[in-house]
LODOSE-576057 format. One record per residue (C-alpha): x, y, z; residue in one letter. Coordinates in pm, whole numbers, plus 32768, in hexadecimal, padded with zeros to 4 digits. Example, Ala and Ser with C-alpha at 12.3 -4.5 7.8 and 13.67 -1.06 7.14 Angstrom:
84CE7E3E830Ca85577F9682CAs
END
This chain:
9BF1CF7BEEC2m9CB1CFA2ED7Fs9C7ED07CEC4Fe9D03D03BEAF3t9D0BD150E9EEs9D03D11FE877i9D4ED26BE7CEs9D39D2FFE674q9DC9D445E5F8n9D2DD57FE686a9C17D607E5AAp9C5ED726E4C1s9AF6D7A0E49Fk9A09D7E0E5C0w9894D813E5ABs97D7D901E68Fr975DD7F1E77Cr98ABD744E790q995CD887E7DEt985CD8CFE8E9i9866D773E979k99D1D712E968v99FFD779EAD4l98B2D6E9EB36a98FCD59DEA94a9A4ED576EB38t99BFD5D2EC8Al98A5D4D9EC68a998CD3B1EC8Dl9A4DD40BEDC9p9911D485EE75l9859D34AEE11g9972D25FEE6Di99B2D2FFEFBFa9990D20FF0DEg99B4D0C8F01Ei9B04D07EF0BFs9A4FD050F20Ar99ABCF18F181l9AEBCE4EF16Ag9B47CD82F034e9A6FCDF3EF13q9A4FCDBFED9Ep9B21CEB7ECE0s9ABBCFE9EC1Ef9B21CFE2EAB2q9B20D136EA0Bt9B4FD1B7E8ABw9B8AD322E845h9B6ED375E6D5g9AA8D441E5DEe994CD442E546s98CBD539E443l99F7D618E479g99EED629E5F4g9A54D56EE72Fp99B0D421E77Ca99D7D32BE898s9959D1DFE91Dl997BD162EA81t991ACFF5EAADl98F3CF31EBF0w9922CDBBEBC8n99D5CCA5EC8Bp9A70CC24EB47n9B6CCD2CEADEa9BC0CC7DE995a9A50CC70E936f9A29CDE1E98Aa9B54CE3CE8B2r9AD4CD71E78Cs9980CE13E7B7t9A21CF6AE7A7i9AC7CF07E660a9975CEA1E5D1r98D8CFE6E645m99EFD0ABE5A1r99A4CFF9E45Bs9836D057E47Ce9890D1C4E4BAv996AD1BFE384e984CD128E2B9r9761D23DE328l9868D344E2D4e983CD2D6E16Bl96CBD32BE18Bv96C3D475E24Bf9814D524E237s982AD67AE192l99A5D662E1A3f99B2D539E0B4r9962D572DF47h9904D404DF1Cd97FBD3FCE02Es968DD3D1DFD7e963CD528E063l974DD5D3DF99s96D7D525DE5Cr956FD58ADEA4l95D8D6F5DECFn96A7D6EEDD92q95AAD642DCAFd9463D6A8DD51g93EDD540DD5Br944BD3E0DDC1l93B5D2C3DCFEa9416D1C8DE09t9423D256DF67a947ED182E094s9378D135E19Fp9451D1FFE290d943CD33CE1BFl92C8D313E181v9283D2DDE2F5a9342D414E35Ev92A9D4EFE250l914ED47DE2B8e919AD4C5E426a9226D619E3C9a90EDD66AE304r9011D608E42Cd90CBD6E7E522i90D0D800E422a8F57D7EBE403a8F27D7D9E57Da9000D910E5AEs8F5FD9D4E491n90A8D9CFE3D6g918ADA48E4EFa924AD906E4B9f9284D8E5E343d9388D7FBE2ABp938FD8C4E166t944FD9ECE1FDv9591D97AE153q9578DA90E048p958DDB8CE165l96C3DAE4E1EDw9760DAEDE093r970ADC5EE06Cl979EDCC3E1BCy98D0DBE8E191s991BDC80E03De98D9DDE0E0BCh99CFDDC5E1DDf9ACEDD18E103r9AC3DE2DDFFDn9A72DF5AE0DAq9B01DF0FE234p9AE4E07AE2A1n9970E090E251a9913E004E3A5i97A2E060E38Ds9775DF40E29Bg96E1DF20E13Fp95F8E024E0ACs9481E00FE0E3a9457DFCADF6Fl954ADEA6DF7Aa94A4DE1AE0B1i934DDE2DE00Ed93D8DD70DEE2g945CDC57DFBEa931BDC51E08Br9253DC10DF4Es92F9DABADF47l92A6DA69E0B3v9165D9A0E0DBd9158D843E171y900DD807E0BDr90C6D808DF71q9180D6C3DFBEi90D3D5A2DF11e9116D463DFD4i90B6D30EDF4Fg9100D1B1DFD2p9253D1B4DF23r925ED2F9DE5Eq929DD45DDECEv9293D598DDFDr927DD710DE26f9157D7C2DD88a922BD8F8DD3Er9381D90EDC99p948CD991DD83g93FBD901DEC2m94E2D84EDFB4a94C1D79CE100v958ED78DE23Dt9536D67FE338l9634D6EAE43En9510D74CE51Dg9483D5ECE529i9567D4E7E488a9657D4E9E5AFq9533D482E688g94D7D36FE594y9639D2E3E598i963DD2F2E714t94F5D231E724d956ED132E628r96A8D0E8E6F2i95E7D0DDE83Aa94E6CFEDE7A7d95F7CF06E726l96A7CF09E876l9566CEACE929q953ACD8AE839q969ACD1CE895e963ACD18EA05g96D5CE5CEA81f95EECEDCEB91d96C2CFF4EC2En9776D0C3EB29s9798D225EAABm978FD27FE939v97F5D3D3E8B4d9800D3CDE739v97AAD539E707g9693D526E809e9686D473E957t95B9D340E9ADr95C8D277EAEDa9585D102EAE1i94FAD0BBEC39g9590D16FED61g96E5D168EE05r9766D00BEE52p9765D051EFC9e9605D0E2EFB8g956CD234EF71g9569D30BEE3Ca968BD385ED69w96DFD4F2EDAEt972DD5D4EC88i97E0D71EECC1g9776D845EBE9l985AD969EBA6k97F4DACBEBF5n978FDB73EAADp981CDCBAEB36l9969DC1EEB9Bn99ECDB01EAC7a9AE2DA95EBD6l99D9DA61ECE0e98E9D941ED1Cv97C6D9D4EDDCn96AAD8DBEDB1r966FD766EDB0t955FD689ED20i9521D523ED94a94B2D422EC92i946AD2AFECA4s93E7D1F0EB76n93C4D343EAD1e9472D421E9D7a94DED58BE9E2m9533D68DE8D8a95A9D7F5E8F5v9581D912E7FCs962EDA5FE821g96B2DB65E735g97FADBA2E7EDy9897DA5EE773g98FEDADDE61Eq9903DC48E5ABh995BDCD5E45Cf9AB1DD7EE47Bp9AAFDED4E51Dg9935DEE5E545s982ADE89E63Ed9773DDBEE535l975BDC46E555h96D8DB2FE47Ch9591DAD5E525i94B0DB91E438f934CDC05E469d92A3DBA2E322p91A4DCBAE34Da92ACDDCDE343s93D8DD23E2A5g94B0DDA4E3C0r954FDD04E4F0s944FDCA7E5FCa9488DD7DE731k935BDD52E80Fr9419DC71E903l957DDC18E965l9549DAA1E96Cd944AD98CE992v9479D830EA28s936ED72DE9DEv9347D5D7EA82v9275D4DAE9C5a9250D360E9A6p9321D360E869r9444D435E7F6a93B8D487E69Dm9283D522E73Bl9351D5E4E83Ba9432D659E721d931CD6E8E64Ag9257D77DE76Al9382D835E7FCs93B7D8E6E6AFt9244D92EE685a9226D9CCE7DFi936DDA8CE7BBf92EFDB2BE679v9185DB65E6DCs91C6DBDEE83Fg9146DBA9E99Ee8FDCDBE2E943g8FD5DAAEE866a9071D9C1E962k8F37D948EA15a8E67D90CE8DDs8F80D855E82Cl8FD5D774E951l8E63D726E984a8E65D678E831l8F71D583E8A2y8F3ED4B7E9E3p9057D499EAE1n911CD5C4EA66t91A0D6E9EB2Fr927BD815EAECa935CD90EEB9Av93A1DA53EAE4l9482DB7CEB24t93F9DCD3EADAr94C7DDECEA48r94FADE84EBA1d958ADD3DEC28g9458DCD3ECF1t93C8DB79ECBAt9270DAE4EC87a
END
């Protein structure tokens, strides 16, 4: 068995899921690969570690033709870069950034339209617990902690109410190629679902290329098939009460997994994080984390956020709407469900 690594620079910005899953993602590969050496001469693993939407990304491909696997990785990297120009909030020239700046896009890509429509569907199913229009809250909190770092309780109730008045997924008007906000000042973040979309896009392309046993982690995790030697891929999850400890595993095969938890990124000096409850305008604190397994990463991505915000009581009804989904959540006292 051989393994070839193609590396990019380490990411400078980490999203909540990527911070949560960085340990899980790196553990997934050794646990999944374990035992292959017993089989004798095998095709090689080709791996890439890079960045997507400001956080760590990786591909692990299993193919007897190492050169073909490497060229495939290069094509996948190009596709990730293309989708960065659609969804990134870190790039001023992305479609999403231009939509937030202008309040409309006269010509939106099919990728952006598809993700906005999926986000709207999950928002409706969760009664607004998942809402892509929470970006004004993020801007408010970010500005508050930048200008008043010692005011660790967060923005005033009046300021929060002002930002909340701009949060309503129903006020996004989505056409076949056009997108606009019904209210001035609205803005969207798709970090709770676009990473899943990119993961699915890469996984679908790899399957078309003939890769039957591979692991994709482009913000979220999706397994193509199972492990080459048989069985499911095993993903390690870190303990939300101890960031240095992996205390749970989830097995996936031809499935995707996403994790939401508020401990991944806190505002400096406070216990506030950036997974907001649209109903209150404050950080969601009903749970410590939620892991969702679903047939596709975009669905797992949106559902994990929706359940994290809405709480344990909403889990069963939400999952019942989507076949072949399951979830593991950690309560505030550290127990799991």
